[in-house]
C-alpha positions as CSV (number, residue, x, y, z in Angstrom):
1,M,14.4,9.3,20.7
2,L,15.5,12.0,23.2
3,F,15.5,9.4,26.0
4,I,17.7,7.0,24.0
5,L,20.1,9.8,23.1
6,G,20.4,11.0,26.7
7,L,20.9,7.4,27.9
8,A,23.5,6.6,25.3
9,L,25.6,9.7,26.0
10,S,25.3,9.3,29.8
11,P,27.9,7.3,31.9
12,F,25.4,4.4,31.8
13,G,26.1,4.1,28.1
14,K,29.5,2.6,28.9
15,Q,28.0,-0.5,30.4
16,K,28.0,-3.7,28.4
17,L,25.0,-6.0,27.7
18,G,26.3,-8.9,29.7
19,S,29.4,-9.3,31.8
20,K,32.5,-7.2,31.3
21,E,34.3,-10.2,29.8
22,D,31.6,-10.7,27.1
23,T,32.6,-9.9,23.5
24,P,30.3,-9.3,20.6
25,E,29.0,-12.5,19.0
26,F,28.8,-11.0,15.5
27,S,31.1,-8.6,13.6
28,R,29.8,-5.0,13.4
29,W,29.1,-5.4,9.7
30,A,27.1,-8.6,10.2
31,W,25.3,-7.0,13.2
32,I,24.2,-4.0,11.1
33,A,23.2,-6.2,8.3
34,M,21.0,-8.3,10.5
35,L,19.3,-5.5,12.4
36,Y,18.6,-3.6,9.2
37,S,17.2,-6.6,7.3
38,A,14.9,-7.4,10.3
39,G,13.9,-3.8,10.9
40,M,13.2,-2.4,7.4
41,G,13.6,-5.0,4.7
42,A,11.4,-5.0,1.7
43,G,9.7,-1.7,2.6
44,I,12.6,0.4,1.3
45,L,12.0,-1.2,-2.2
46,L,8.3,-0.9,-2.0
47,R,8.4,2.8,-1.2
48,A,11.7,3.8,-2.8
49,V,10.2,5.9,-5.6
50,Q,6.4,5.9,-4.9
51,E,6.5,7.7,-1.5
52,P,9.0,10.6,-2.3
53,V,7.1,11.3,-5.5
54,F,3.7,11.2,-3.8
55,M,5.1,13.7,-1.2
56,Q,6.4,15.9,-3.9
57,Q,3.2,16.0,-5.8
58,H,1.1,16.4,-2.6
59,P,3.3,18.2,-0.1
60,P,2.0,17.3,3.4
61,I,3.4,20.4,5.0
62,Q,4.0,24.0,3.9
63,T,7.3,25.3,5.5
64,G,8.6,27.5,2.7
65,A,11.1,24.8,1.5
66,S,10.8,23.5,-2.1
67,P,8.4,20.5,-2.7
68,D,11.5,18.3,-3.5
69,I,13.0,18.9,-0.1
70,I,9.7,18.7,1.8
71,A,9.1,15.4,0.1
72,L,12.4,13.9,1.2
73,E,12.1,15.5,4.7
74,Y,8.7,14.0,5.4
75,T,9.8,10.6,4.0
76,F,12.8,10.7,6.3
77,Y,10.4,11.6,9.2
78,Q,8.3,8.5,8.6
79,W,11.2,6.1,8.1
80,G,13.9,7.7,10.3
81,F,14.8,8.2,13.9
82,T,11.4,7.6,15.4
83,A,11.0,4.1,13.9
84,W,14.5,3.1,15.0
85,A,13.9,4.6,18.4
86,F,11.0,2.2,18.9
87,Y,13.3,-0.7,18.0
88,G,16.2,0.6,20.1
89,L,14.1,1.1,23.2
90,F,12.9,-2.5,23.1
91,A,16.3,-3.8,22.2
92,L,17.9,-1.9,25.1
93,I,15.4,-2.9,27.8
94,I,15.0,-6.5,26.8
95,G,18.8,-6.9,26.2
96,Y,19.6,-5.4,29.6
97,Y,17.2,-7.7,31.5
98,L,18.2,-10.7,29.3
99,F,22.0,-10.5,29.5
100,T,22.6,-8.3,32.6
101,Q,19.8,-9.4,34.9
102,K,19.6,-13.0,33.5
103,R,15.9,-12.8,32.8
104,S,14.0,-14.5,29.9
105,A,13.8,-13.0,26.4
106,L,10.1,-12.1,26.8
107,V,8.5,-8.6,26.6
108,S,7.0,-9.3,30.1
109,A,10.5,-9.5,31.6
110,S,10.6,-5.7,31.5
111,I,7.9,-5.5,34.1
112,Q,8.9,-8.5,36.2
113,S,10.1,-6.3,39.1
114,I,6.7,-4.6,39.6
115,T,4.4,-7.6,39.3
116,K,4.7,-11.2,40.2
117,H,1.2,-12.0,38.9
118,K,1.3,-14.2,35.8
119,L,-2.0,-12.8,34.2
120,P,-0.7,-9.3,33.2
121,R,2.7,-10.7,32.1
122,H,1.1,-13.5,30.0
123,G,-1.3,-10.9,28.6
124,I,1.6,-8.7,27.4
125,D,3.4,-11.7,25.9
126,I,0.3,-12.9,24.1
127,L,-0.4,-9.4,22.7
128,A,3.3,-9.2,21.5
129,T,2.8,-12.5,19.8
130,F,-0.4,-11.5,18.0
131,T,1.0,-8.1,17.0
132,T,4.1,-9.7,15.6
133,V,2.1,-12.2,13.6
134,F,-0.3,-9.5,12.2
135,G,2.6,-7.2,11.3
136,L,4.6,-10.0,9.7
137,V,1.7,-11.3,7.6
138,G,0.9,-7.8,6.5
139,A,4.5,-7.3,5.4
140,V,4.6,-10.7,3.5
141,G,1.3,-9.8,1.8
142,L,2.7,-6.4,0.6
143,G,6.0,-7.9,-0.4
144,T,4.6,-10.8,-2.4
145,T,2.1,-8.5,-4.1
146,Q,5.1,-6.3,-5.2
147,I,7.0,-9.3,-6.5
148,N,3.9,-10.3,-8.4
149,G,3.5,-6.8,-9.7
150,G,7.1,-6.7,-10.8
151,L,6.8,-10.0,-12.7
152,N,3.6,-8.7,-14.4
153,H,5.4,-5.5,-15.3
154,I,8.5,-7.2,-16.6
155,T,6.8,-9.9,-18.7
156,Q,3.7,-7.9,-19.5
157,G,1.9,-11.0,-18.2
158,D,-1.0,-11.5,-15.8
159,F,0.3,-13.6,-12.9
160,G,-2.5,-14.1,-10.5
161,L,-3.4,-15.9,-7.3
162,W,-1.4,-19.1,-7.7
163,T,1.8,-17.2,-8.5
164,T,1.3,-15.2,-5.3
165,I,0.7,-18.4,-3.3
166,G,3.8,-20.0,-4.9
167,I,5.9,-17.0,-4.0
168,T,4.6,-17.0,-0.4
169,L,5.4,-20.7,-0.1
170,C,8.9,-20.2,-1.5
171,I,9.6,-17.4,1.0
172,A,8.3,-19.6,3.8
173,I,10.4,-22.5,2.9
174,L,13.6,-20.4,2.5
175,A,12.8,-18.7,5.9
176,F,12.3,-22.1,7.5
177,V,15.7,-23.4,6.2
178,S,17.3,-20.2,7.4
179,V,15.8,-20.2,10.9
180,W,16.4,-24.0,11.2
181,K,20.2,-23.5,10.6
182,G,20.2,-20.7,13.2
183,M,21.8,-17.3,13.6
184,H,25.3,-17.9,12.2
185,K,24.6,-20.3,9.3
186,G,21.2,-19.0,8.2
187,I,20.0,-15.5,9.3
188,K,23.5,-13.8,9.3
189,R,24.4,-15.1,5.8
190,I,21.1,-14.0,4.1
191,S,21.1,-10.7,5.9
192,T,24.7,-10.0,4.7
193,L,23.7,-10.9,1.2
194,N,20.8,-8.5,1.4
195,I,23.0,-5.6,2.3
196,W,25.5,-6.3,-0.5
197,M,22.7,-6.5,-3.1
198,T,21.1,-3.3,-1.7
199,L,24.4,-1.4,-1.9
200,A,24.9,-2.6,-5.5
201,I,21.6,-1.3,-6.6
202,L,22.0,2.0,-4.6
203,I,25.5,2.7,-6.0
204,Y,24.5,1.9,-9.6
205,V,21.5,4.3,-9.5
206,F,23.6,6.9,-7.7
207,V,26.4,6.8,-10.3
208,Q,23.9,6.9,-13.1
209,S,22.1,10.0,-11.6
210,D,23.2,13.6,-11.0
211,M,25.4,12.7,-8.0
212,V,26.0,16.4,-7.0
213,A,22.3,17.1,-7.0
214,V,21.5,13.9,-5.0
215,V,24.1,14.7,-2.3
216,Y,22.9,18.3,-2.1
217,A,19.3,17.1,-1.7
218,F,20.3,14.6,0.9
219,A,22.3,17.1,3.0
220,K,19.6,19.8,2.8
221,A,16.7,17.4,3.6
222,V,18.6,15.9,6.5
223,T,19.3,19.4,7.8
224,H,15.6,20.3,7.6
225,Y,14.5,17.0,9.1
226,I,16.8,17.5,12.2
227,K,15.8,21.1,12.6
228,D,12.1,20.4,12.2
229,F,12.1,17.1,14.1
230,V,10.2,18.4,17.2
231,Q,7.6,20.3,15.2
232,L,7.1,17.3,12.9
233,S,6.7,14.9,15.9
234,L,4.1,17.1,17.5
235,A,2.4,18.1,14.2
236,V,2.0,21.7,15.2
237,G,1.3,24.8,13.0
238,A,2.7,24.5,9.5
239,Y,4.0,21.0,10.3
240,D,0.5,19.6,10.7
241,P,-0.6,17.6,7.6
242,E,-4.1,17.4,8.9
243,E,-6.0,14.3,10.2
244,A,-6.8,12.7,6.8
245,F,-3.2,12.6,5.7
246,L,-1.9,11.5,9.2
247,T,-4.4,8.6,9.2
248,D,-3.4,7.4,5.7
249,W,0.3,7.7,6.3
250,T,1.9,8.7,9.5
251,Y,-0.4,6.9,12.0
252,Y,-0.1,3.8,9.9
253,Y,3.7,4.0,9.9
254,W,3.8,4.5,13.7
255,A,1.5,1.5,14.2
256,F,3.7,-0.6,11.9
257,W,6.9,0.3,13.6
258,L,5.3,-0.3,17.0
259,A,3.9,-3.7,15.8
260,W,7.4,-4.7,14.7
261,A,9.1,-3.2,17.8
262,P,8.7,-6.1,20.2
263,F,10.1,-8.8,17.8
264,T,12.6,-6.5,16.1
265,G,13.8,-5.1,19.4
266,I,14.1,-8.6,20.9
267,F,15.9,-9.8,17.8
268,I,18.4,-6.9,18.0
269,A,18.9,-7.5,21.7
270,R,19.6,-11.2,21.0
271,I,22.4,-10.3,18.5
272,S,23.9,-7.5,20.6
273,R,25.4,-9.3,23.6
274,G,28.8,-8.0,24.5
275,R,28.2,-4.5,22.9
276,T,28.0,-1.4,25.1
277,I,24.7,0.2,25.6
278,R,26.1,3.3,23.9
279,E,27.1,1.3,20.8
280,L,23.7,-0.5,20.7
281,L,21.6,2.7,21.0
282,L,23.6,5.0,18.7
283,G,24.2,2.1,16.2
284,V,20.5,1.3,16.0
285,L,19.4,4.9,16.0
286,I,21.8,6.6,13.6
287,I,23.4,4.1,11.2
288,P,20.3,2.5,9.7
289,A,18.4,5.8,9.6
290,M,21.2,7.6,7.7
291,G,21.4,4.7,5.3
292,T,17.7,4.9,4.7
293,F,17.9,8.7,4.2
294,F,20.5,8.3,1.5
295,W,18.5,5.5,-0.2
296,F,15.4,7.7,-0.5
297,S,17.5,10.7,-1.6
298,V,19.1,8.7,-4.4
299,F,15.8,7.3,-5.7
300,G,13.6,10.2,-4.8
301,D,15.8,13.0,-6.3
302,S,16.4,10.9,-9.4
303,A,12.7,10.3,-9.8
304,F,12.1,14.1,-9.5
305,T,14.6,14.7,-12.3
306,I,12.9,12.1,-14.5
307,I,9.5,13.7,-14.0
308,E,11.1,17.1,-14.8
309,N,12.5,15.7,-18.0
310,W,9.2,14.2,-19.0
311,G,7.6,17.7,-18.7
312,A,4.4,16.2,-17.2
313,Y,3.5,13.6,-14.6
314,N,0.6,11.2,-15.2
315,N,1.0,9.1,-12.0
316,E,3.5,6.8,-13.6
317,F,5.1,6.2,-10.2
318,G,1.7,6.1,-8.4
319,Y,1.3,2.3,-8.2
320,V,3.3,1.2,-5.2
321,F,3.8,-2.4,-6.4
322,S,5.4,-1.5,-9.7
323,S,6.8,2.0,-9.2
324,I,10.4,1.0,-8.8
325,F,10.3,-1.2,-12.0
326,V,8.9,1.8,-13.9
327,F,11.7,3.9,-12.5
328,F,14.4,1.4,-13.7
329,E,13.1,1.7,-17.3
330,N,14.9,5.0,-17.4
331,Y,18.3,3.4,-16.7
332,P,20.6,1.1,-18.7
333,F,20.3,-2.6,-18.0
334,A,16.8,-2.2,-16.6
335,S,16.1,-5.9,-17.1
336,I,19.1,-6.9,-14.9
337,L,18.0,-4.3,-12.3
338,N,14.5,-5.7,-12.3
339,V,15.8,-9.3,-11.7
340,I,18.1,-8.2,-8.9
341,T,15.3,-6.3,-7.3
342,I,12.9,-9.3,-7.3
343,I,15.6,-11.5,-5.9
344,L,16.3,-8.8,-3.2
345,L,12.6,-8.6,-2.4
346,V,12.4,-12.3,-1.8
347,S,15.6,-12.2,0.2
348,F,14.4,-9.3,2.4
349,L,11.1,-11.0,3.0
350,V,13.0,-14.2,4.0
351,T,15.1,-12.4,6.6
352,S,12.0,-10.6,7.9
353,V,10.2,-14.0,8.3
354,D,13.1,-15.9,9.7
355,S,14.0,-13.3,12.3
356,A,10.3,-13.0,13.3
357,V,9.9,-16.8,13.5
358,F,13.1,-17.0,15.6
359,V,11.6,-14.5,18.1
360,L,8.2,-16.1,18.1
361,S,9.9,-19.3,18.9
362,M,11.6,-17.6,21.8
363,F,8.2,-16.4,23.0
364,T,6.7,-19.9,23.0
365,D,9.8,-21.6,24.3
366,K,9.5,-19.6,27.6
367,G,11.9,-16.9,26.5
368,N,14.8,-19.2,25.6
369,P,17.3,-17.1,23.5
370,N,18.1,-20.3,21.5
371,P,14.6,-21.8,21.0
372,K,14.1,-25.5,20.2
373,R,13.8,-26.4,16.5
374,R,10.3,-27.7,16.9
375,H,9.1,-24.2,17.8
376,R,10.8,-22.9,14.7
377,L,9.0,-25.5,12.5
378,I,5.6,-24.8,14.0
379,W,5.8,-21.1,13.6
380,S,7.2,-21.3,10.0
381,V,4.3,-23.5,9.0
382,G,1.8,-21.3,10.9
383,I,3.0,-18.1,9.3
384,A,2.9,-19.6,5.8
385,L,-0.7,-20.9,6.3
386,F,-1.9,-17.6,7.7
387,A,-0.3,-15.5,4.9
388,I,-1.8,-17.8,2.3
389,A,-5.2,-17.7,3.9
390,M,-5.2,-13.9,3.8
391,I,-4.1,-13.9,0.1
392,V,-6.9,-16.4,-0.8
393,L,-9.5,-14.4,1.2
394,G,-8.5,-11.2,-0.5
395,N,-8.8,-12.9,-3.9
396,A,-12.2,-14.5,-3.1
397,R,-13.6,-11.2,-1.7
398,P,-12.0,-8.4,-3.7
399,E,-14.4,-5.9,-2.2
400,I,-12.6,-6.5,1.1
401,N,-9.1,-5.1,1.0
402,V,-7.4,-7.6,3.3
403,L,-4.1,-5.8,3.5
404,V,-5.9,-2.6,4.5
405,A,-7.8,-4.6,7.1
406,L,-4.6,-5.9,8.5
407,Q,-3.2,-2.4,8.6
408,K,-6.2,-1.2,10.6
409,L,-5.8,-4.2,12.9
410,L,-2.2,-3.2,13.4
411,I,-3.2,0.2,14.6
412,I,-5.6,-1.4,17.1
413,T,-3.1,-3.9,18.5
414,S,-0.2,-1.5,18.4
415,L,-1.9,1.1,20.6
416,P,-1.3,-0.8,23.9
417,F,2.4,-0.9,23.1
418,A,2.5,2.9,22.8
419,L,1.2,3.0,26.4
420,F,3.3,0.0,27.5
421,M,6.5,1.6,26.3
422,V,6.0,4.4,28.9
423,V,5.6,1.8,31.6
424,M,8.7,0.0,30.4
425,V,10.8,3.1,30.5
426,M,9.6,4.0,34.0
427,V,10.3,0.6,35.4
428,F,13.7,0.4,33.6
429,V,14.8,3.8,35.0
430,R,13.7,2.8,38.5
431,D,15.6,-0.5,38.3
432,I,18.9,1.0,37.1
433,V,18.7,3.8,39.7
434,R,18.1,1.2,42.4
435,K,21.0,-0.9,41.2
436,K,23.3,2.2,41.1
437,K,22.4,3.0,44.7
438,V,23.1,-0.6,45.8
439,S,26.5,-0.5,44.1
440,Y,27.4,2.6,46.0
441,L,26.4,1.0,49.2
């Protein structure tokens, strides 16, 4: 994050991705909508209430702040600048080589100047492909399970395996239609719709809550988060939640963001041609993070108030797949909110899948920024089949938690990218320094 901030504020930040004559392909609003839908998506609905409440009931750190502020601060830490810095780093480096150096839209393009051998470069691209697939299938599995949980909660029914498979197929079909139509007619329109629906839910809950208390909690938690960022990142002293908590929460989040970083970063790079490096980095790092902080403040602080009014907490918000629907029961027009949330869950998953399929198609089409449609078709079908297979396996072998297994697999496949990012940065810095020297000559 510090590297990105330094680069954005340096003179290098004035440079455009592409030529000086290039203008942004998308409006700033559409650009933010697409990068946010691809980067976070359904996760903010999955954890909106459950995670802040869990952190409040089980404070991971003891810094002297109130449990409410600690809960929001640590939630911000896991969803904030670090996650978007992963995305921003890949977006910057891939975008620079794609539009400025005219290389392919592949992860391996970032090390092209230090190795001409195909084996290590193919290895990086294959690893990026597998990590993207595992991360995407895990996200689809979590999202469809939440949709199923919401339907069960709303109807008091017992929708099972076939409903989950049907939801998955529906998402896959919609994603295929979106990615088939392309960036402007498909992905951009659905992403923009996502943001409008998200803002509608956010504003409604905010207006119905204690707005002064929410704004106060947001401001105080953001202040603590920024002040404690280095200590949180290093997990030192009072800011160390211990290994068990880090394994269950923080390490998994870092692995998940790293797993999504190659495809999300490449997707953000693809839609950022014509923007300055400063706008790209600060836009990716700050705008989505602050939006996420306010989202968790509204839902988290409102949930804290609800628990206080109850007088006792019996883990009502503990089940991650239905917590937000339980939360809405405390507001007028809960049934309408539930329906909008389910639609939004589907829509967010569609944008996650279509953007990932678009990038996977770029991978298999030799880094073509506008991949052929047959690649989009093959990947759409493949992702759908893989996701359904995981769902069926989990149902057939309930003693094996398939989603947890995918999460552990993510940690394994993401680790190389934690190391590779260091190499990317070193090569990138070397290349831009060399180019600067050549321009002086």
